[in-house]
N, C-alpha and C positions, 0 to 999 in steps of 0.2 A: 503494501501498498504505499509505505511513505516513497517507495523505490519509484511508484507512478506519479506520484507527485511531483518530485523532484523532475521526473523527463520532461513532463508539464511546464515546470518553471522554467525549461530551457527555452520551450518554445518564443520566439522572435516577435517580439508585438509590431506591427506597421500600423501608422498613421499618416495621414495626409490630404491633399485637397486633387480632386480628380475634375477638370473641366471638360464637361461635354460641350463638343463641336459639331457646329454639321450646316448642310445648307438648310434654310427654311423647310418648315411643314417635313421632316425627314424623319420625327417620333421620338425626340429628345426629351420632350416633358410629359409624355406615355410612360418612357422609358425609367425616368426619375420617380413616378408615381406607382410605378408596377415594383421598382424595387425597395420603394419608403413601406406600400401598402396603403396608400393614403393620396390625399389631393393635396399636393404640394405646390404644381406647378399647373398653372392652368393650362386648358387643352383645347382646340377648334380645330375646325378642318380647315381653316385658312390660315395663309403663311404668316411668318412674321408675328406669330401672335406673342411669343417672350421678347420684352424691351431689357429686364435688368437680369441681372445673374441671381438666381435662384440657389440658396445652399440646405442643401441637406443633409442630415448626418444619418450614418449607417453603420452603428454600433454590431462588432462580431467576438466572439470571444477571444480571437485572435490579434482586430482591427478596428480600427476605427476608419472609414475610407468618409471624408468631405465632398458630395459629389455638388458640382456649382455647374448648373443648366443656363447656359449663355443664348443671346439674342442667333437667329440664324445668319451661317456667312454668305453675303451676297454680292454681285457687283451691282452698283447702284451709283445715279448722278444725283441723286435728292441729300441732301446734309444732312438731315434727321436719322436715314438708314444707315448712312457711314459712320453715323457716332453707334446706331448701335451693332457695328460691324466691328467699331474701335473696342467696345465694350468688352466684344467674345475675346477679342485678340488680348487684353489687358487680363479679363479672367483666366486668360490658359498660359500668360508669361509667368505670373504667379502661382500657377499650378506646378504641384509634385509630379502630377501626370497628364495626358494628354489624352481624353476617349473619342473621337473621330468617330462617326456615325454617318454611315452613308444607308441608301435604299435599294434592299437588292433588286428591284424592278425596274429602278433607274441609273443604274452602276454607268451603263453607257455613256449617259450625261456628264461624265464625271470628268471629262479630259480638260487639260488646263484648268482644273478646279482651282477657286481660290482660298477654299479650306485647306488642301493640299499644299500651295504654296506657301499659306501662312504659316501653319505650322511645322512645314521645313524650316523654319527662319527662324524657329525655335529651339536652340540648343540646350543638351545637356540634362534632357527629362526622358522617362517612358513615353512610349505613345504605339497605343493600339487602336484599333478598327471593331465597332462594332455593325455586321452588316444587317441591316433591319428587315424586319417583312421578308423574311424568308419563306415564309407561306404562301407565300405569291409565286415563287418560284419553283421548277421541280428539283426535288432534292439531288441531284444529280449534275445538277449546274452549279452547287456549289463550290466545287474545286475551280472552276474557270473564274467564279466571280473573285474568290480569294486571289488569283493567279494574276489578275486583271488588276486588282486594287494594291498587290504590291509592287505593280509596274510602275505606277504613279509615285507609291512609298512606299520602303522596307519598314514595319512595323514588328515591334516585341511582341503583341498576342491579335490574334485575329478570331472575333465571335461571332458567330453565328447566331442570331437572336431574332426572337419576334416580341416584339414588346410589350404589342397589346394582348395576347395570348402567353406570354409569359416563359415560352419558350428558351431555353441557356440562358436567361436572366440569373438563376440560381449559381451560373457555374461563372459568368462574366463577373458580378460580384467576389466571389472569392478568388479569382485568378486575377482580378486585376488589383485587389486587397497587396495581394505580394508581390508588386511591381511600386509600392509605396516605398518609402525610407522605413526603416526602423526606427520605433522612437514612442515616445509614453502618448496617450489619449489627448486631445490637442480641446477638446470640451468636454464635459458632465457626462458620464455613460445612460444620463437618463434624456438627454438635449435630441433633440431630432432636426431643429430650425435654427439659425440665429435671428429668421424672417420675425419681423415686429408683427403684432396680432392688429395694428393698422395699414402695416402695407398687404397683411393676407388677403383682407377686409375689403381693399382697393383693389387687389386683383381677381377677386370672385365677382365685383361688377362688373369690371373692363372684362371680362369675360363672359358673361352673359349679353352686354354690348355687340360683341362681336360675333355670338351664336345668334342672335336677334336682328340683325342689321346688315344690310348689302352693300356691295361695291365699297369706297372709298370712305363710307363714314367711319367702320371700327377705326381706321388709321388715323385718323385725325381727330380721335377724342381723348383725353387722359382723365386720370380719375382723382382726386384728393381728401383725404377723408380728413376733416373739420373738426368734428367732434367724435370722440368715441369715451362712453364714460359709463360705468357699471352701474347701476340704482339696484342697491343690496335690499331696498325696502319690498320694491315689485321683483327681485330678482329676475332683471332683465341687462341688455346689454342696447347703448341707447348709441346708436351711429347717425353720424351726417355726413353724407359725400357731396362732394360738387365734381360733376360731370363737365368738363371743358371742352368745347367746341371751337373751331374758327369763326363759323358764321351764323348769324341769323335762321339762314334755310336747313344747316344741320343741327341748329335746336328744336326745330318745326318736326324733323325728322325722330332724334332722339325723342322727343315730349309723345309722339304722336299722333291720331287724329281724338279726340277729347281726353288725352292723358292714359290712352289704351297701352303705351307702347313702354311708358318709363314705370307704369305700375307692374307688366310683365317683367320688367328687367328688375323689378324691386321684388317681387313674388317670388321671383327664381333665385336671385343673391340672397335674401333670408333663408331661406330652405336651406341652402347650401350654408349660411354662416352659424344657421341655428344646430344643423350636424358638428359642426366641426369646434364649437364652441358651449356647447350642450346646455345653452338656455336661452330664452326667448329672446327674440331679437326687433327692438324698435328700429326701422331704418326710415330715414329721409334722403329722398335724390333730389338734389336740384341740378339743374341744367344751365351753366351760363357762358355767355361768349366772349371768350377771352381770347381775341384775334391775335395770331399770328403766337401762340403760344409755344409751336413747334419752334420758333424760333429765338424766345425767351430764354438765355443763359439760364437766368436765377429759378426762374420757375420750372425750367427741365431738375435742375439740382434741387429743388424743394420737389417735386415729387418722384424724385427718385432714378432721373434718368439720365445723371452724368454721375461720374466716380469712379 
């Protein structure tokens, strides 16, 4: 018994940050939520949903892996989109390991990929590849996909996964942990994210706007939390949020005819927030025209879109 404990004590502990990097809509947020077993990063069918780096802490018996979900890496002439790509690059440079992600059914479109060139310019840390959506291609095609990916870039590890179904995800987490440096935990063992409750609330509201609106509307909004207060007597959480838009026409769309859309956004957001916080939520939503908020550096910083 004592000998068994001594052997267990010799197992090195690994800890560090893993940057999840990939093109828009490849499934990074879905993978993060699957790894964590909860709703940590917002997911929609629209690309470029993630705007800031979301950190989730996976605690294992022999490791602590801090996954960092980053905005999609893509070419764009828009200053705001370039800011998102810079955020992904900064998170990658600060990481102890980079986990690139591509879609198995779109691997042919990755020639001259911005993601690969960005990752290649970051030296000195392990780099792995997750080939997502393997359930969408024949099993016999996997060796070809892995070979093609390694023509672009030589990876320390390649993980075929389905983030949606969970296939290969446990193996990815276990093996990725071993690529991290040896060292003690960086966060308390009961901590799952360093995301603030206010930030989480704003992300849930933004997720519902993405799901319920069309075309360019979701990309022209930002959500700021102006009030976040617990009412202990009524056993509820009071949240007041402002949805910032660029133009009056966008404000009318978000509100909807006779307020139908804003009510639906609030209804869906309230349900998710009550599930997450475990208390009744009183949610107030306001829509404010903040012209050119997307170019306002102080406002971007306030909303957590720069850093």
